[in-house]
C-alpha positions as CSV (number, residue, x, y, z in Angstrom):
1,M,171.4,78.3,112.0
2,S,169.8,82.0,111.2
3,A,168.6,82.7,108.1
4,S,171.0,85.5,107.8
5,N,174.1,82.9,108.2
6,R,172.4,80.4,105.6
7,A,172.4,83.5,103.2
8,R,176.3,84.1,103.9
9,Q,177.1,80.5,103.8
10,R,178.4,78.9,100.3
11,Q,175.8,76.2,99.1
12,L,176.7,73.2,97.0
13,H,175.0,72.8,93.7
14,L,173.9,69.5,92.4
15,N,172.6,68.9,88.6
16,I,171.6,65.5,87.1
17,N,172.6,65.0,83.8
18,I,169.6,62.8,82.2
19,L,171.9,60.2,80.2
20,H,169.0,58.3,78.8
21,S,169.4,54.7,80.6
22,G,172.4,55.9,82.6
23,F,176.0,56.8,82.4
24,V,177.4,53.1,81.9
25,P,176.7,51.9,78.3
26,S,175.2,48.7,79.5
27,A,172.7,50.3,82.0
28,W,169.7,49.5,79.6
29,R,170.5,46.0,80.1
30,L,169.8,45.6,83.8
31,P,166.6,43.9,84.7
32,E,164.6,47.2,86.4
33,S,165.6,49.1,83.2
34,D,163.3,49.9,80.3
35,P,165.2,49.6,76.8
36,A,162.9,52.3,75.4
37,A,163.4,54.9,78.0
38,F,165.7,56.9,75.6
39,A,162.8,57.9,73.5
40,D,160.1,57.9,76.3
41,V,159.3,61.3,77.7
42,R,157.7,59.9,80.7
43,H,161.1,58.1,81.8
44,Y,162.4,61.8,81.7
45,I,159.7,63.2,83.8
46,R,160.4,60.6,86.5
47,V,164.0,60.9,86.8
48,A,163.3,64.9,86.7
49,Q,160.7,64.4,89.7
50,I,162.6,62.4,91.6
51,A,165.7,64.8,91.3
52,E,162.9,67.8,92.4
53,A,162.3,66.0,95.3
54,G,166.1,65.6,96.1
55,K,166.0,69.6,95.9
56,L,168.7,69.4,93.1
57,D,169.1,72.4,91.1
58,A,168.8,71.4,87.7
59,V,168.1,68.4,84.9
60,F,170.3,68.8,82.1
61,L,170.2,67.1,78.7
62,A,172.9,66.7,76.0
63,D,172.4,66.5,72.5
64,N,174.0,65.4,69.1
65,A,172.8,66.7,65.9
66,A,173.8,63.0,64.2
67,I,174.3,59.4,65.5
68,V,177.7,59.6,66.9
69,D,177.5,56.4,69.0
70,Q,177.4,52.7,68.3
71,I,173.7,52.1,68.3
72,H,174.2,48.4,68.0
73,F,174.9,48.5,71.5
74,R,173.6,51.3,73.4
75,P,170.8,54.1,73.5
76,I,171.5,57.4,72.3
77,P,170.2,61.1,73.1
78,A,167.2,60.9,70.7
79,L,164.7,64.1,71.9
80,E,165.1,67.3,70.9
81,P,166.1,69.1,74.2
82,T,163.9,71.9,74.4
83,V,160.9,70.1,73.5
84,L,161.6,67.7,76.1
85,L,162.4,70.1,78.8
86,A,158.9,71.9,77.9
87,C,157.1,68.4,78.7
88,I,159.3,68.0,82.1
89,A,158.3,71.6,82.9
90,A,155.0,71.2,82.8
91,A,155.4,68.3,85.3
92,T,157.7,69.6,87.8
93,T,157.6,73.4,89.7
94,H,161.2,74.1,91.0
95,I,163.9,72.2,89.2
96,G,166.2,74.1,86.5
97,L,165.9,73.1,82.8
98,V,169.3,73.1,81.1
99,G,169.3,72.2,77.4
100,T,172.0,71.9,74.6
101,A,172.0,73.5,71.3
102,S,174.8,73.7,69.1
103,T,176.2,77.0,67.4
104,S,177.6,75.4,64.8
105,Y,174.3,73.9,63.1
106,N,171.7,76.7,64.3
107,E,171.2,80.3,63.8
108,P,171.0,82.9,66.7
109,Y,167.5,84.3,66.6
110,N,166.1,80.6,66.9
111,I,168.3,79.6,69.7
112,A,167.1,83.0,71.4
113,R,163.7,82.7,70.6
114,R,163.6,78.7,72.0
115,F,165.1,79.2,75.0
116,A,163.3,82.6,75.9
117,T,160.0,80.7,75.2
118,L,161.1,77.8,77.5
119,D,162.2,80.5,80.3
120,H,158.5,81.8,79.9
121,V,156.5,78.6,80.0
122,S,158.8,77.1,83.1
123,A,158.4,80.7,85.1
124,G,162.2,81.2,84.9
125,R,163.7,77.8,85.1
126,A,165.7,77.6,81.8
127,G,169.1,77.2,80.7
128,W,171.4,77.0,77.6
129,N,174.2,74.6,77.0
130,V,176.5,76.7,74.6
131,V,178.4,74.1,72.5
132,T,180.3,73.6,69.3
133,T,180.0,70.1,67.0
134,A,182.8,68.9,65.5
135,D,182.0,65.5,64.4
136,A,181.8,64.5,60.6
137,P,178.4,62.9,60.4
138,S,176.8,65.9,62.1
139,A,178.5,68.2,59.4
140,R,177.3,65.9,56.6
141,N,173.6,66.2,58.2
142,F,173.8,69.8,57.4
143,G,175.2,69.8,53.8
144,R,178.7,70.0,54.5
145,D,181.8,67.2,54.1
146,A,183.5,68.2,57.1
147,A,183.2,70.2,60.6
148,P,184.8,73.6,60.7
149,D,188.3,73.7,62.3
150,H,188.4,74.4,66.0
151,A,189.3,77.7,66.1
152,Q,186.5,78.8,63.3
153,R,184.1,76.8,65.4
154,Y,184.7,78.9,68.4
155,A,185.0,82.1,66.7
156,R,181.6,81.5,65.5
157,A,180.3,80.3,68.9
158,S,181.4,83.5,70.6
159,E,179.6,85.7,68.1
160,F,176.3,83.7,68.3
161,T,176.3,84.0,71.7
162,T,176.7,87.6,71.9
163,V,173.7,88.0,69.5
164,V,171.5,85.8,71.5
165,K,172.3,88.1,74.5
166,A,171.4,91.0,72.7
167,L,168.5,89.6,71.5
168,W,167.4,88.9,74.9
169,D,167.8,92.4,75.8
170,S,165.6,93.6,72.9
171,W,163.1,94.1,74.7
172,E,163.4,96.2,78.2
173,D,161.3,94.7,81.1
174,D,158.6,97.0,81.3
175,A,158.1,97.0,77.4
176,F,154.6,95.2,77.9
177,I,151.8,97.0,78.9
178,G,148.7,95.7,78.3
179,D,146.7,98.7,79.2
180,K,142.8,97.9,78.3
181,A,141.6,101.3,79.3
182,S,144.3,103.4,77.4
183,G,144.7,100.7,74.3
184,R,148.4,100.6,74.8
185,F,149.6,97.4,74.4
186,V,153.3,97.5,74.0
187,D,155.8,100.7,74.4
188,T,157.4,100.3,71.3
189,A,160.3,102.6,72.2
190,K,161.5,100.0,74.5
191,V,161.3,97.3,72.2
192,Q,164.4,97.9,69.8
193,P,166.3,96.0,66.9
194,I,170.1,94.8,67.8
195,A,171.0,95.6,64.1
196,H,174.1,93.1,64.4
197,H,176.4,92.8,61.6
198,G,179.4,90.7,62.1
199,E,181.8,88.2,60.6
200,H,179.4,85.5,60.9
201,F,175.9,86.8,61.7
202,S,173.7,89.8,60.3
203,V,170.6,89.9,62.6
204,Q,168.3,92.8,62.8
205,G,166.0,91.7,65.7
206,P,164.2,92.6,67.9
207,L,163.0,89.0,69.3
208,N,159.3,88.6,68.9
209,L,158.6,88.0,72.8
210,P,159.2,90.0,75.9
211,R,162.2,90.0,78.2
212,S,161.7,86.5,79.9
213,P,161.7,86.2,83.6
214,Q,165.3,85.7,84.3
215,G,166.1,88.4,81.9
216,H,168.4,85.8,80.4
217,P,168.2,81.8,80.7
218,V,171.3,80.8,82.3
219,L,174.3,80.7,80.2
220,V,176.1,77.1,80.6
221,Q,179.5,75.7,78.5
222,A,181.7,72.7,79.0
223,G,184.6,73.8,76.9
224,G,188.3,72.5,78.4
225,S,190.2,73.8,75.2
226,A,191.7,77.1,75.3
227,D,189.2,78.4,73.0
228,G,186.6,76.8,75.4
229,R,188.0,78.3,78.5
230,E,187.9,81.7,76.9
231,L,184.2,81.3,75.6
232,A,183.3,80.4,79.2
233,A,185.0,83.2,80.8
234,R,183.5,85.3,78.5
235,H,179.9,84.1,78.6
236,A,179.3,81.3,80.9
237,E,177.7,81.3,84.3
238,A,177.9,77.8,84.9
239,V,180.7,75.2,83.2
240,F,180.7,71.6,83.4
241,S,184.2,70.1,83.7
242,A,185.5,66.9,83.3
243,S,188.9,66.8,85.6
244,Q,190.0,63.6,86.9
245,S,191.6,64.7,90.0
246,F,191.3,67.4,92.6
247,E,194.4,69.2,91.5
248,E,193.2,69.3,87.9
249,S,189.8,70.8,88.9
250,L,190.9,73.1,91.4
251,A,193.5,74.8,88.8
252,Y,190.9,74.5,86.1
253,G,188.3,76.8,88.4
254,R,190.9,79.0,89.3
255,E,192.4,79.7,85.7
256,L,188.5,79.9,84.5
257,K,187.4,82.5,87.3
258,A,190.6,84.5,87.0
259,R,190.0,84.7,83.1
260,A,186.3,85.7,83.5
261,Q,187.6,88.7,86.3
262,A,190.1,90.0,83.7
263,L,187.3,90.4,81.2
264,G,185.4,92.6,83.9
265,R,183.3,90.0,85.0
266,G,182.6,89.4,89.1
267,P,185.0,87.2,90.8
268,D,181.7,85.1,91.6
269,A,180.2,85.4,88.2
270,V,181.0,81.6,87.2
271,R,179.7,78.4,88.7
272,V,182.0,75.2,88.2
273,L,180.4,72.0,87.8
274,A,182.5,68.7,87.8
275,G,181.2,65.7,86.0
276,L,180.7,63.0,88.4
277,T,179.5,59.2,87.8
278,T,178.4,57.4,91.3
279,I,177.9,54.0,91.5
280,I,176.4,53.2,95.0
281,G,176.3,50.2,97.2
282,A,175.2,49.7,100.7
283,T,178.8,48.6,101.6
284,E,181.9,49.4,99.6
285,A,182.0,45.9,98.3
286,Q,178.5,45.8,97.1
287,A,179.3,49.0,94.9
288,R,182.2,47.6,93.4
289,Q,180.3,44.2,92.6
290,R,177.5,46.6,91.1
291,R,180.2,48.5,88.8
292,D,181.7,45.1,87.7
293,A,178.2,43.6,86.9
294,L,177.7,46.6,84.8
295,I,181.2,46.2,83.0
296,D,180.8,42.9,82.3
297,L,177.7,43.3,80.3
298,I,180.0,45.6,77.9
299,P,181.4,44.1,74.8
300,W,185.2,44.9,75.0
301,D,185.2,45.7,71.3
302,Y,182.4,48.9,72.1
303,S,184.9,50.3,75.1
304,L,187.9,50.2,72.8
305,A,185.9,51.9,70.2
306,R,184.6,54.4,72.5
307,L,187.9,54.9,74.2
308,A,189.9,55.2,70.7
309,G,187.3,58.0,69.4
310,T,188.2,59.9,72.6
311,L,191.9,59.7,72.2
312,G,191.7,60.4,68.3
313,I,193.0,57.0,67.4
314,T,192.0,53.6,66.0
315,P,190.8,51.0,68.2
316,D,193.5,48.5,66.5
317,R,196.3,50.8,68.5
318,L,194.8,49.8,71.7
319,K,195.9,46.8,73.6
320,L,193.9,45.4,76.4
321,D,196.8,44.4,78.9
322,E,199.0,47.1,77.7
323,R,199.1,50.9,78.6
324,L,198.4,53.7,76.0
325,P,200.5,54.1,73.3
326,D,203.1,56.8,74.0
327,H,203.2,60.4,72.2
328,L,199.2,60.8,71.7
329,V,198.2,64.3,70.6
330,L,195.0,65.8,69.2
331,P,194.2,65.8,65.6
332,A,196.2,68.5,63.8
333,N,193.1,70.4,63.3
334,G,191.8,70.4,66.9
335,N,188.6,68.8,65.8
336,G,188.9,66.2,69.0
337,N,187.0,66.8,72.2
338,H,189.7,68.8,74.2
339,T,187.9,68.2,77.5
340,F,187.8,64.3,77.4
341,F,190.7,63.6,75.6
342,N,193.2,65.6,78.5
343,A,191.2,64.1,81.3
344,T,191.4,60.7,79.9
345,L,195.2,61.0,78.9
346,A,195.7,62.7,82.4
347,L,194.1,59.5,84.4
348,A,195.8,57.1,82.5
349,R,199.4,58.3,83.0
350,R,198.9,59.4,86.6
351,H,198.2,55.8,87.6
352,G,200.0,53.9,84.9
353,Y,196.8,52.3,83.8
354,T,196.6,49.5,81.3
355,V,193.9,50.2,78.7
356,R,191.9,47.1,80.4
357,E,192.1,49.0,83.7
358,L,191.4,52.5,82.4
359,I,188.1,51.2,80.8
360,R,187.1,49.9,84.1
361,E,188.1,53.0,86.0
362,L,186.2,55.0,83.4
363,A,183.4,52.5,83.9
364,G,183.5,51.6,80.4
365,G,185.7,54.2,78.5
366,G,183.8,57.6,79.4
367,G,185.9,60.5,80.2
368,H,184.0,61.5,83.5
369,R,185.2,60.7,87.1
370,V,183.7,57.8,88.6
371,I,183.2,57.0,92.5
372,V,182.4,53.6,93.6
373,G,181.0,53.5,97.1
374,T,178.6,53.7,99.9
375,P,176.6,57.0,100.6
376,E,179.0,58.1,103.0
377,Q,182.3,57.7,101.3
378,I,180.3,59.4,98.3
379,A,179.5,62.3,100.3
380,D,183.0,62.8,102.1
381,D,184.4,63.1,98.4
382,I,181.8,65.4,97.3
383,E,182.3,67.4,100.5
384,H,186.1,67.6,100.0
385,W,185.9,69.1,96.7
386,F,183.2,71.3,97.5
387,R,185.1,72.5,101.0
388,H,188.6,72.9,99.6
389,G,187.4,75.0,96.3
390,A,188.0,72.4,93.7
391,A,184.2,72.6,92.7
392,D,181.3,74.7,93.3
393,G,179.2,72.0,92.7
394,F,178.8,68.5,90.6
395,N,176.9,67.5,87.3
396,L,176.0,64.1,88.4
397,M,175.4,61.4,85.9
398,P,174.6,58.0,88.0
399,D,175.5,54.6,86.7
400,A,171.9,53.7,85.9
401,L,168.5,55.7,85.8
402,P,166.5,56.1,87.5
403,D,167.6,53.9,90.1
404,G,171.1,55.2,90.7
405,L,169.7,58.8,90.9
406,Q,167.0,57.4,93.7
407,D,169.8,55.7,95.4
408,F,171.8,59.0,95.5
409,V,168.7,61.1,96.8
410,D,167.8,58.7,99.4
411,G,171.6,58.1,100.4
412,V,173.8,60.7,99.7
413,V,171.5,64.0,99.7
414,P,170.5,63.4,103.4
415,I,174.1,63.3,104.6
416,L,174.9,66.6,102.8
417,Q,172.3,68.2,104.1
418,R,173.1,67.5,107.7
419,R,176.4,68.6,107.0
420,G,174.9,72.2,106.0
421,I,176.2,72.1,102.6
422,F,173.1,71.6,100.6
423,R,169.5,72.9,100.6
424,T,166.7,71.1,102.6
425,E,164.4,73.1,100.7
426,Y,164.2,75.5,97.4
427,E,164.5,79.2,98.5
428,G,163.7,80.4,95.4
429,S,161.7,79.5,92.0
430,T,164.1,80.3,89.2
431,L,167.4,78.6,87.9
432,R,169.5,81.7,88.6
433,E,168.1,81.9,91.9
434,H,169.1,78.3,92.6
435,L,172.5,78.9,91.4
436,G,173.0,82.0,93.4
437,L,173.5,84.3,90.1
438,A,171.9,87.8,89.6
439,R,169.8,88.8,87.0
440,P,171.2,90.5,84.1
441,Q,170.3,94.1,83.8
442,G,168.2,95.0,80.5
443,R,168.9,98.0,78.4
444,Q,166.5,100.2,80.9
445,S,168.3,99.1,84.0
446,A,171.8,99.7,82.5
447,R,170.7,103.1,81.3
448,K,169.3,104.0,84.6
449,A,172.8,102.9,86.1
450,A,174.9,105.0,83.9
């Protein structure tokens, strides 16, 4: 295939969500797993290097501002994402670095500075996953009795993101001079305050470091609610979705991109990356044996509590060999996880699963889609979703790390490459180039264009 044809051909995008020991809650109990890996930078670096060898677009780190899982049984996201990603940046050369930071318990200036710094130190590989935080333990960690309601959180998040973008643009691209002969260090006419005064924030600016290599670190979002979709349509350049079926994902992507276009963004402004857990075996039977062995290591009370939390009910309402209760709804204040609630409920209702069957299908009670099979079967599924427009790519969550990712890179990636839908080499050096995203115009470029 010629270079020009490759340039015109739509390419699949793959990220790895480094969920400490892996997506399945019992992954840390496998003989080859290290229970202490969740707090060991070497573990994350190793996973990132495997992903880079497979030419994946980016690593992704989730985060929480509190202990919100059952630590008597499983590890949690513990290391702060931007610090950890800076360590990964030093040990890799191409792979993107996406970290989560909440708009609920941070300030725009700090987040703008932190991710611009990560973009500088990684030579243009940073991305910020914009989230709001709804859980009560996090609220209490920041001196509040309860989390703000859903609408308030997203109103703050939208203004927060607007301010961060303005701070990233507060230096023009050519503001730094560094001319020893003339003694001119910075052209201060090209470094301007943003003077933002809004409902939630007053931020003068400018930022205290030059515009970063990508202009803006890539903006990522994962909202499934109406407010979340509006935030994504307005600001996000990549969205992590949690659809459980092809039809749901296709409809989600079409709606999101239509919203973005209605807001004046281009039809190709947002990449939809569906969450996908993979459990791989040399044969389908071996893959299912691996899945069953992992699930058998999970206490049922853990899975019931996890599923109940997703559905916003108490565990006593769930009976293992009965279907989900009727008339399940999100809490009245909207402070549930809309994305996982809707995806989980749709999966259960569509197949008529009992609670036990649903937990097994979700590989322990999580909300993302799970594929169990051979490399060929997994590649077939990925290709089908990609070629028919249900996703631009996938946010991968292997069952166990690093082994599950190594199985994917060794078994699935070569098939996708042979089929011509995934890169064999990195053609760019920044995360924007990996994702095929344009570099945002700075103030100077926008002024010239006008």
